[in-house]
C-alpha atoms as an extended CHARMM CRD file, in Angstrom:
* protein
*
        92  EXT
         1         1  MET       CA             15.0880000000       99.8780000000      131.4650000000  PROA      1               0.0000000000
         2         2  LYS       CA             16.5310000000       98.1050000000      128.5710000000  PROA      2               0.0000000000
         3         3  ASN       CA             14.8530000000       94.5460000000      127.2720000000  PROA      3               0.0000000000
         4         4  LYS       CA             17.5730000000       91.7490000000      127.3230000000  PROA      4               0.0000000000
         5         5  ILE       CA             17.1160000000       89.3560000000      124.3480000000  PROA      5               0.0000000000
         6         6  LYS       CA             17.6420000000       85.8780000000      125.7530000000  PROA      6               0.0000000000
         7         7  ASN       CA             19.1380000000       83.7920000000      123.3250000000  PROA      7               0.0000000000
         8         8  ILE       CA             17.3320000000       80.3930000000      122.9970000000  PROA      8               0.0000000000
         9         9  ASP       CA             18.9810000000       77.5690000000      121.2620000000  PROA      9               0.0000000000
        10        10  ILE       CA             16.0770000000       75.6580000000      119.3010000000  PROA      10              0.0000000000
        11        11  ASN       CA             18.7740000000       73.3990000000      117.5280000000  PROA      11              0.0000000000
        12        12  ALA       CA             19.1750000000       69.7420000000      118.8400000000  PROA      12              0.0000000000
        13        13  LYS       CA             22.7120000000       69.2980000000      120.1220000000  PROA      13              0.0000000000
        14        14  ALA       CA             24.7750000000       66.5680000000      118.4890000000  PROA      14              0.0000000000
        15        15  GLY       CA             24.5040000000       63.2810000000      120.2490000000  PROA      15              0.0000000000
        16        16  SER       CA             21.1860000000       64.3380000000      121.7590000000  PROA      16              0.0000000000
        17        17  SER       CA             19.1150000000       61.7220000000      119.9740000000  PROA      17              0.0000000000
        18        18  LYS       CA             19.5200000000       59.2710000000      123.0220000000  PROA      18              0.0000000000
        19        19  GLU       CA             16.7280000000       61.7160000000      124.4260000000  PROA      19              0.0000000000
        20        20  ASN       CA             15.0090000000       62.1390000000      121.2010000000  PROA      20              0.0000000000
        21        21  GLN       CA             14.7310000000       59.0040000000      119.2550000000  PROA      21              0.0000000000
        22        22  THR       CA             14.7440000000       60.0600000000      115.8130000000  PROA      22              0.0000000000
        23        23  GLY       CA             15.0540000000       57.1220000000      113.6010000000  PROA      23              0.0000000000
        24        24  SER       CA             11.5320000000       56.7500000000      112.5560000000  PROA      24              0.0000000000
        25        25  TRP       CA             11.4040000000       59.7130000000      110.0450000000  PROA      25              0.0000000000
        26        26  ARG       CA             14.5120000000       58.8760000000      107.7890000000  PROA      26              0.0000000000
        27        27  THR       CA             14.6190000000       58.1770000000      104.2360000000  PROA      27              0.0000000000
        28        28  PHE       CA             17.7760000000       56.1920000000      103.6740000000  PROA      28              0.0000000000
        29        29  LYS       CA             19.6220000000       54.0890000000      106.2030000000  PROA      29              0.0000000000
        30        30  PRO       CA             23.3150000000       52.9290000000      106.2480000000  PROA      30              0.0000000000
        31        31  VAL       CA             23.9100000000       49.4120000000      105.9450000000  PROA      31              0.0000000000
        32        32  VAL       CA             27.3370000000       47.8580000000      107.1680000000  PROA      32              0.0000000000
        33        33  ASN       CA             28.9450000000       45.1170000000      105.1640000000  PROA      33              0.0000000000
        34        34  GLU       CA             30.7850000000       43.3870000000      107.9400000000  PROA      34              0.0000000000
        35        35  ASP       CA             32.8180000000       41.6250000000      105.7570000000  PROA      35              0.0000000000
        36        36  LYS       CA             34.3960000000       45.2420000000      104.2590000000  PROA      36              0.0000000000
        37        37  CYS       CA             34.5000000000       47.1190000000      107.3700000000  PROA      37              0.0000000000
        38        38  ILE       CA             38.1150000000       47.2350000000      108.7810000000  PROA      38              0.0000000000
        39        39  GLY       CA             37.0210000000       48.3860000000      112.4260000000  PROA      39              0.0000000000
        40        40  CYS       CA             38.7150000000       51.8930000000      111.8710000000  PROA      40              0.0000000000
        41        41  GLN       CA             35.8760000000       53.4910000000      114.0110000000  PROA      41              0.0000000000
        42        42  LYS       CA             35.8600000000       56.6660000000      111.6700000000  PROA      42              0.0000000000
        43        43  CYS       CA             31.9430000000       56.2420000000      111.5270000000  PROA      43              0.0000000000
        44        44  VAL       CA             31.5860000000       56.3210000000      115.2960000000  PROA      44              0.0000000000
        45        45  HSD       CA             33.4610000000       59.3450000000      115.4390000000  PROA      45              0.0000000000
        46        46  VAL       CA             31.6630000000       61.2470000000      112.6440000000  PROA      46              0.0000000000
        47        47  CYS       CA             28.1700000000       60.4570000000      113.4730000000  PROA      47              0.0000000000
        48        48  PRO       CA             26.2830000000       63.2910000000      114.9400000000  PROA      48              0.0000000000
        49        49  ASP       CA             24.0220000000       61.1160000000      117.0340000000  PROA      49              0.0000000000
        50        50  ASN       CA             25.7000000000       58.2420000000      118.4640000000  PROA      50              0.0000000000
        51        51  ALA       CA             23.7910000000       55.9450000000      116.4970000000  PROA      51              0.0000000000
        52        52  MET       CA             27.1250000000       53.9570000000      115.2350000000  PROA      52              0.0000000000
        53        53  ARG       CA             28.8210000000       51.6640000000      117.4640000000  PROA      53              0.0000000000
        54        54  MET       CA             31.3370000000       49.2380000000      117.3810000000  PROA      54              0.0000000000
        55        55  LYS       CA             30.5490000000       45.4220000000      118.0980000000  PROA      55              0.0000000000
        56        56  LYS       CA             33.1080000000       42.6660000000      119.0130000000  PROA      56              0.0000000000
        57        57  THR       CA             32.9550000000       39.6590000000      116.2280000000  PROA      57              0.0000000000
        58        58  ASN       CA             35.2670000000       36.6580000000      115.5420000000  PROA      58              0.0000000000
        59        59  ASN       CA             37.0260000000       39.2790000000      112.9620000000  PROA      59              0.0000000000
        60        60  GLY       CA             37.6900000000       42.0780000000      115.3520000000  PROA      60              0.0000000000
        61        61  LEU       CA             35.9170000000       45.0810000000      115.6480000000  PROA      61              0.0000000000
        62        62  LYS       CA             33.0500000000       45.7500000000      113.2750000000  PROA      62              0.0000000000
        63        63  SER       CA             30.5970000000       48.9330000000      112.9460000000  PROA      63              0.0000000000
        64        64  LYS       CA             26.9610000000       48.1670000000      113.8580000000  PROA      64              0.0000000000
        65        65  VAL       CA             24.0930000000       51.0770000000      113.6390000000  PROA      65              0.0000000000
        66        66  ASP       CA             21.2100000000       51.7810000000      116.2580000000  PROA      66              0.0000000000
        67        67  TYR       CA             18.7690000000       52.5710000000      113.7730000000  PROA      67              0.0000000000
        68        68  ASP       CA             16.4940000000       53.9890000000      116.8860000000  PROA      68              0.0000000000
        69        69  TYR       CA             18.7860000000       57.1620000000      116.8200000000  PROA      69              0.0000000000
        70        70  CYS       CA             20.1190000000       57.0620000000      113.0100000000  PROA      70              0.0000000000
        71        71  LYS       CA             18.4800000000       59.9710000000      111.1480000000  PROA      71              0.0000000000
        72        72  GLY       CA             19.8740000000       58.6430000000      107.9870000000  PROA      72              0.0000000000
        73        73  CYS       CA             22.2890000000       61.3710000000      107.2570000000  PROA      73              0.0000000000
        74        74  SER       CA             25.2650000000       59.6920000000      105.4370000000  PROA      74              0.0000000000
        75        75  ALA       CA             27.8700000000       60.9750000000      107.2210000000  PROA      75              0.0000000000
        76        76  CYS       CA             29.2370000000       57.5130000000      108.2630000000  PROA      76              0.0000000000
        77        77  ALA       CA             28.8550000000       56.1870000000      104.4340000000  PROA      77              0.0000000000
        78        78  SER       CA             30.5540000000       59.2430000000      103.5480000000  PROA      78              0.0000000000
        79        79  GLU       CA             33.6140000000       58.9690000000      105.8370000000  PROA      79              0.0000000000
        80        80  CYS       CA             34.1040000000       55.2780000000      105.4550000000  PROA      80              0.0000000000
        81        81  PRO       CA             37.6090000000       54.7040000000      103.9050000000  PROA      81              0.0000000000
        82        82  VAL       CA             36.7010000000       51.1850000000      102.3360000000  PROA      82              0.0000000000
        83        83  LYS       CA             33.0280000000       51.8440000000      101.4540000000  PROA      83              0.0000000000
        84        84  ALA       CA             31.6800000000       49.3300000000      103.7080000000  PROA      84              0.0000000000
        85        85  ILE       CA             28.5720000000       51.5900000000      104.3800000000  PROA      85              0.0000000000
        86        86  ILE       CA             26.1940000000       52.0280000000      102.0050000000  PROA      86              0.0000000000
        87        87  MET       CA             23.0040000000       54.0640000000      102.0370000000  PROA      87              0.0000000000
        88        88  LYS       CA             19.5200000000       52.0730000000      101.2010000000  PROA      88              0.0000000000
        89        89  ARG       CA             16.0990000000       53.5370000000      100.9410000000  PROA      89              0.0000000000
        90        90  ASP       CA             14.6490000000       52.6090000000      104.2190000000  PROA      90              0.0000000000
        91        91  GLU       CA             11.4740000000       50.4830000000      103.6230000000  PROA      91              0.0000000000
        92        92  LYS       CA              9.0610000000       50.8110000000      106.8360000000  PROA      92              0.0000000000
């Protein structure tokens, strides 16, 4: 009889941080400058863990970070076309 090797995926799936709060171990965190944010939502689409959200303000939609789930990967800052998101050292 042949032994069947079962593939086990030990990597977390993108967007699974809602089950695994990961924000406590990041080194850098994204900080949104609402005055610069144009509400394009590109940061929301590239965030691998659903930590970027949009919120309604008097000036339209603006980006907001849910730090409980943000790992500090900087994908949002890299994708922002107007550089409204910068990465700052997370002082805990």
